[in-house]
C-alpha positions as CSV (number, residue, x, y, z in Angstrom):
1,M,2.5,-31.2,5.2
2,A,2.5,-28.8,8.1
3,T,-0.8,-27.6,9.3
4,Q,-1.8,-24.4,7.5
5,T,-1.8,-21.3,9.7
6,P,-5.3,-19.6,9.9
7,N,-5.7,-16.7,7.4
8,P,-4.7,-13.6,9.5
9,F,-7.0,-11.4,7.5
10,D,-10.1,-13.4,8.4
11,T,-10.0,-12.1,12.0
12,L,-11.0,-8.5,11.1
13,I,-13.6,-9.6,8.6
14,Q,-15.2,-12.0,11.2
15,D,-15.0,-9.3,14.0
16,C,-16.9,-7.0,11.6
17,A,-19.5,-9.6,10.8
18,N,-18.4,-9.4,7.1
19,D,-19.9,-5.9,7.0
20,A,-18.1,-3.6,4.6
21,Q,-19.1,-0.4,6.5
22,R,-17.7,-1.8,9.7
23,I,-14.5,-2.8,8.0
24,R,-14.2,0.7,6.5
25,T,-14.9,2.2,9.9
26,T,-12.1,0.1,11.4
27,Y,-9.6,1.3,8.8
28,A,-10.7,4.9,9.4
29,S,-10.4,4.5,13.2
30,H,-6.9,3.0,12.9
31,R,-5.8,5.8,10.6
32,L,-7.2,8.6,12.8
33,S,-5.8,7.0,16.0
34,R,-2.3,6.7,14.4
35,L,-2.4,10.3,13.2
36,Q,-3.5,11.7,16.5
37,T,-0.9,9.7,18.4
38,Q,1.9,10.8,16.2
39,T,0.7,14.4,16.2
40,T,0.8,14.5,20.0
41,L,4.2,12.8,20.0
42,F,5.7,15.2,17.5
43,N,4.3,18.2,19.4
44,S,5.7,17.0,22.7
45,P,8.7,19.1,24.0
46,S,10.4,15.8,25.1
47,H,10.2,14.2,21.6
48,T,13.7,13.6,20.1
49,G,12.7,13.6,16.5
50,P,12.5,11.0,13.7
51,T,14.0,7.6,13.8
52,P,15.8,7.3,10.4
53,D,16.2,3.9,8.8
54,P,20.0,3.1,9.1
55,I,20.0,0.6,6.3
56,L,18.2,2.9,3.9
57,S,20.5,5.8,4.9
58,A,23.6,3.6,4.2
59,L,22.2,2.5,0.8
60,L,21.6,6.1,-0.2
61,A,25.2,7.0,0.8
62,S,26.9,4.2,-1.0
63,P,27.5,3.3,-4.7
64,P,25.1,0.7,-6.1
65,E,27.8,-2.0,-6.3
66,E,28.1,-2.0,-2.5
67,A,24.3,-2.5,-1.9
68,N,24.5,-6.3,-1.4
69,G,27.0,-5.9,1.4
70,I,24.8,-3.3,3.2
71,D,21.3,-4.9,2.9
72,K,21.3,-8.7,2.9
73,R,17.5,-8.9,3.3
74,T,15.5,-10.3,0.3
75,N,11.8,-9.9,0.3
76,L,8.9,-11.2,-1.9
77,V,5.6,-9.4,-2.0
78,F,2.5,-8.8,-4.0
79,W,2.1,-5.1,-4.4
80,A,-0.2,-2.8,-6.3
81,R,1.0,0.1,-8.4
82,P,-1.3,3.2,-8.5
83,P,-2.7,4.5,-11.8
84,G,-1.5,7.7,-13.3
85,R,-4.1,10.0,-11.6
86,I,-3.1,8.7,-8.2
87,R,0.6,9.0,-9.0
88,D,-0.1,12.6,-9.9
89,L,-1.7,13.0,-6.5
90,I,1.3,11.4,-4.7
91,A,3.7,13.7,-6.6
92,E,1.7,16.8,-5.5
93,C,1.7,15.7,-1.9
94,Q,5.5,15.2,-2.1
95,D,6.0,18.6,-3.6
96,R,3.9,20.2,-0.9
97,L,6.0,18.4,1.8
98,K,9.2,19.5,0.1
99,T,8.5,23.1,0.9
100,V,9.1,22.1,4.6
101,L,11.3,19.0,4.4
102,G,14.4,19.0,2.2
103,V,17.6,17.3,3.2
104,G,17.2,14.3,5.5
105,V,14.2,13.0,3.7
106,W,14.1,10.4,0.9
107,Y,11.2,10.7,-1.5
108,P,10.7,7.6,-3.6
109,T,9.9,8.4,-7.2
110,V,6.2,8.0,-8.2
111,E,7.4,5.1,-10.4
112,R,8.5,3.3,-7.2
113,T,5.4,4.0,-5.2
114,H,3.3,1.0,-4.4
115,M,0.8,-0.5,-1.9
116,T,1.7,-3.8,-0.4
117,I,-1.2,-6.3,-0.6
118,L,0.5,-9.4,0.8
119,E,4.0,-10.2,2.0
120,V,5.1,-13.7,1.0
121,A,8.6,-13.6,2.5
122,S,10.5,-10.9,4.4
123,G,14.1,-10.6,5.3
124,R,15.1,-14.0,3.9
125,S,18.2,-15.0,2.0
126,D,18.4,-14.9,-1.8
127,E,18.4,-18.7,-1.9
128,V,15.2,-19.1,0.2
129,V,13.3,-16.5,-1.9
130,G,14.5,-18.1,-5.1
131,E,13.1,-21.4,-4.0
132,I,9.8,-19.8,-3.1
133,I,9.6,-18.2,-6.5
134,E,10.2,-21.5,-8.2
135,R,7.3,-23.0,-6.2
136,M,5.1,-20.1,-7.3
137,R,6.2,-20.1,-10.9
138,D,3.0,-21.7,-12.4
139,A,0.6,-19.5,-10.3
140,V,2.1,-16.0,-10.5
141,G,0.4,-14.9,-13.7
142,Y,-2.9,-16.1,-12.3
143,L,-2.5,-14.5,-8.9
144,T,-1.5,-11.1,-10.4
145,D,-4.4,-10.9,-12.8
146,L,-7.1,-8.6,-11.5
147,S,-8.7,-7.8,-14.9
148,P,-12.5,-7.9,-14.8
149,Q,-12.6,-10.2,-17.9
150,T,-11.4,-13.1,-15.8
151,R,-14.1,-12.9,-13.1
152,G,-15.6,-16.3,-12.8
153,G,-12.8,-18.0,-14.7
154,G,-10.4,-16.9,-17.4
155,A,-6.8,-16.4,-18.3
156,G,-4.5,-18.2,-16.0
157,G,-7.1,-20.0,-14.0
158,D,-6.5,-23.4,-15.6
159,T,-2.8,-23.3,-14.8
160,A,-3.2,-22.8,-11.1
161,Q,-3.4,-25.9,-9.0
162,G,-6.7,-26.6,-7.3
163,M,-8.5,-23.5,-8.4
164,G,-10.8,-25.1,-10.9
165,G,-10.6,-22.1,-13.3
166,T,-12.5,-19.8,-10.9
167,H,-10.9,-16.4,-10.4
168,W,-9.5,-16.0,-6.9
169,A,-10.8,-12.5,-6.2
170,Q,-14.6,-12.4,-5.7
171,G,-14.9,-8.7,-6.4
172,R,-13.2,-5.4,-7.2
173,S,-11.2,-3.7,-4.5
174,R,-11.9,0.0,-4.4
175,L,-10.1,2.6,-2.3
176,D,-11.0,6.3,-1.6
177,T,-10.6,9.2,0.8
178,P,-6.8,9.8,0.8
179,T,-5.1,11.3,3.9
180,L,-1.5,11.7,5.0
181,V,-0.3,9.9,8.1
182,F,3.2,10.0,9.6
183,D,5.4,8.5,12.2
184,G,9.1,8.6,13.2
185,T,10.1,6.7,10.0
186,G,8.3,8.7,7.4
187,V,5.1,9.8,5.7
188,A,2.4,7.7,4.0
189,L,-0.6,8.5,1.9
190,T,-3.4,6.3,3.2
191,Y,-6.8,5.2,1.7
192,L,-10.0,3.7,3.0
193,P,-11.8,0.7,1.5
194,S,-14.9,1.9,-0.4
195,V,-18.2,0.5,0.8
196,A,-20.2,0.5,-2.4
197,T,-18.7,-1.1,-5.5
198,P,-20.8,0.1,-8.5
199,L,-20.7,-2.3,-11.4
200,G,-19.1,-1.3,-14.7
201,D,-15.9,0.6,-15.6
202,S,-16.9,3.9,-14.0
203,A,-15.5,4.5,-10.5
204,A,-17.4,7.8,-10.0
205,G,-19.4,6.3,-7.2
206,L,-17.8,7.3,-3.9
207,A,-18.6,6.0,-0.5
208,D,-22.4,5.6,-1.1
209,P,-24.3,3.8,-3.8
210,P,-26.2,5.9,-6.4
211,A,-29.8,6.7,-5.6
212,G,-32.6,4.8,-7.1
213,G,-32.9,1.2,-8.3
214,N,-32.0,-2.0,-6.7
215,E,-28.9,-1.8,-4.5
216,E,-27.8,-5.4,-5.2
217,A,-28.0,-4.7,-8.9
218,R,-26.1,-1.4,-8.6
219,C,-23.3,-2.8,-6.4
220,G,-20.9,-5.7,-6.8
221,G,-21.4,-6.7,-3.2
222,A,-19.5,-5.8,-0.1
223,Y,-16.1,-6.7,-1.4
224,T,-13.4,-4.5,0.3
225,H,-9.6,-4.1,0.1
226,H,-9.3,-6.4,3.2
227,H,-11.3,-9.1,1.4
228,L,-8.8,-8.8,-1.4
229,R,-5.9,-9.3,1.0
230,R,-7.6,-12.3,2.6
231,D,-8.4,-13.9,-0.8
232,L,-4.9,-13.5,-2.1
233,Y,-3.5,-15.1,1.0
234,D,-5.8,-18.2,0.5
235,A,-5.3,-18.3,-3.3
236,L,-1.5,-18.4,-3.0
237,I,-1.6,-21.4,-0.7
238,R,-4.2,-23.2,-2.8
239,S,-2.6,-22.4,-6.2
240,T,0.8,-23.7,-5.0
241,G,-0.6,-26.9,-3.5
242,G,0.2,-25.7,0.0
243,S,4.0,-25.4,-0.8
244,V,4.0,-21.6,-0.2
245,E,2.5,-20.1,2.9
246,P,2.7,-16.3,3.0
247,Q,4.7,-14.6,5.8
248,A,2.0,-11.9,6.3
249,R,3.7,-9.7,9.0
250,Y,1.6,-6.6,8.4
251,V,-2.1,-7.3,8.7
252,S,-3.2,-4.0,10.3
253,P,-6.3,-2.3,8.8
254,S,-4.2,0.0,6.6
255,A,-4.0,0.7,2.8
256,H,-1.1,3.1,2.2
257,F,1.8,4.3,0.0
258,T,5.0,5.3,1.7
259,I,5.8,8.7,0.0
260,A,8.7,9.9,2.2
261,R,11.2,8.3,4.5
262,F,13.5,10.0,7.1
263,V,17.2,9.2,6.6
264,D,20.3,9.9,8.7
265,L,22.0,13.1,7.5
266,E,25.4,12.1,8.7
267,A,25.2,8.7,7.2
268,C,24.2,10.2,3.9
269,G,27.1,12.5,4.0
270,S,25.2,15.8,3.8
271,R,24.1,18.5,6.2
272,S,21.8,21.5,5.7
273,E,21.0,23.6,8.6
274,G,17.3,24.2,9.2
275,S,15.9,21.6,6.8
276,G,14.8,18.0,6.6
277,G,15.9,15.8,9.4
278,E,17.7,18.5,11.3
279,L,14.6,20.6,11.2
280,L,12.7,17.8,12.9
281,S,15.2,17.5,15.7
282,C,13.9,20.7,17.3
283,R,10.4,21.2,18.6
284,E,9.6,24.3,16.4
285,G,10.7,22.3,13.3
286,R,8.4,19.4,14.3
287,L,5.5,21.8,14.8
288,Q,6.1,23.3,11.4
289,F,6.1,19.8,9.9
290,V,2.9,18.8,11.7
291,R,1.2,22.0,10.3
292,A,2.5,21.2,6.8
293,V,0.9,17.7,7.0
294,E,-2.4,19.3,8.3
295,R,-2.4,21.7,5.3
296,V,-1.9,18.9,2.8
297,N,-4.7,17.0,4.5
298,E,-7.0,20.0,4.2
299,W,-6.1,20.2,0.6
300,L,-6.9,16.5,0.1
301,R,-10.3,16.9,1.8
302,E,-11.0,19.7,-0.7
303,V,-9.9,17.4,-3.6
304,W,-12.1,14.6,-2.3
305,S,-15.1,16.9,-1.7
306,G,-14.9,18.2,-5.2
307,R,-14.0,21.7,-4.2
308,R,-10.7,21.3,-6.2
309,G,-12.3,20.9,-9.6
310,E,-8.9,20.7,-11.5
311,W,-8.4,17.4,-9.7
312,M,-11.8,15.8,-10.3
313,G,-11.3,14.6,-13.9
314,W,-9.8,11.4,-12.5
315,E,-12.9,9.4,-11.6
316,G,-13.4,11.1,-8.3
317,G,-10.1,9.7,-6.9
318,V,-11.4,6.2,-6.4
319,W,-8.8,3.6,-7.2
320,V,-10.4,0.4,-8.7
321,M,-7.9,-2.5,-8.6
322,D,-8.7,-4.2,-11.8
323,R,-6.5,-2.6,-14.4
324,E,-3.0,-3.1,-15.8
325,R,-0.2,-3.3,-13.2
326,D,-2.6,-3.1,-10.3
327,N,-1.0,-6.3,-8.8
328,E,2.5,-7.5,-9.2
329,A,4.7,-10.2,-7.6
330,V,7.9,-8.4,-6.7
331,R,11.3,-9.5,-5.4
332,S,13.2,-6.7,-3.6
333,K,16.6,-6.2,-2.1
334,G,17.9,-2.9,-1.0
335,L,16.6,-0.3,-3.6
336,E,16.4,-2.9,-6.4
337,T,13.2,-4.6,-7.5
338,Q,12.3,-7.4,-9.9
339,C,8.8,-8.1,-11.1
340,Y,7.5,-11.6,-12.0
341,A,4.6,-12.8,-14.2
342,F,5.5,-16.3,-15.3
343,A,2.1,-17.5,-16.5
344,S,-0.4,-15.8,-18.7
């Protein structure tokens, strides 16, 4: 057996001395730096506009039966689907962007939105991905189970090789503080790992633990989204006896949903003067787009601070990854997806 590659998610955790606040700060710094860099770029008179994805553009312009001839890349990932309250937030952000961006932008439906936790295979052939799926078959149900009832052993644990019935995730991943970030390919709604993880089903605790009492008793430890990504990487290798090693290409400190993608107007066979991609090809249009993103982010700050009371009936906006459909193994090709859950 080949020597196992070191877990790439360990690096950040070790650099941050396993400190949840430092991990959160790293995620926040990465997000802010990216937003500032892209804002400066889009505001520049020399900027030429977005960089549409040519394959996505061709897929959107072609009938479904031609998809296999356009995109030959097959991927296999573990991704998390957001709960209803966050899907509502995504839809609202998309609607606000649509007032500025129309044609030349593809908005995935809220049913499609997801956050990638771990890439297993990327850009491989159907045959290679099929072989990987077969090697994962007995472990997928175990690895996709984030329900709190299985902490410390439970459903699926006995079917996974070498796991001894102990659940692979050592805590609950919680995400908060949504903010829009963009680049030349599209727009993403990003989150930060929560620092405190209050015990129980309520996710009302935000970035800080509640006052009073013993902190260790109030919190489930310093388990962050980055720890979840690290643990899933290790668990996949162990539960498949080392026969599957993830191809984790994207290990940056980011937790995000892609909510809009720029596409090529000509390739998609449509043109609309002064909207969407064409709007962003001129500097005034890009400035208008940047201002629109800033307005949405101001609104998101009001939502998060509680000043938007109509949005605060959804547990303060914290996403606790321990509920139904919060983690799925998904095979994707083009615009088509297939979910797997072989074991229970």
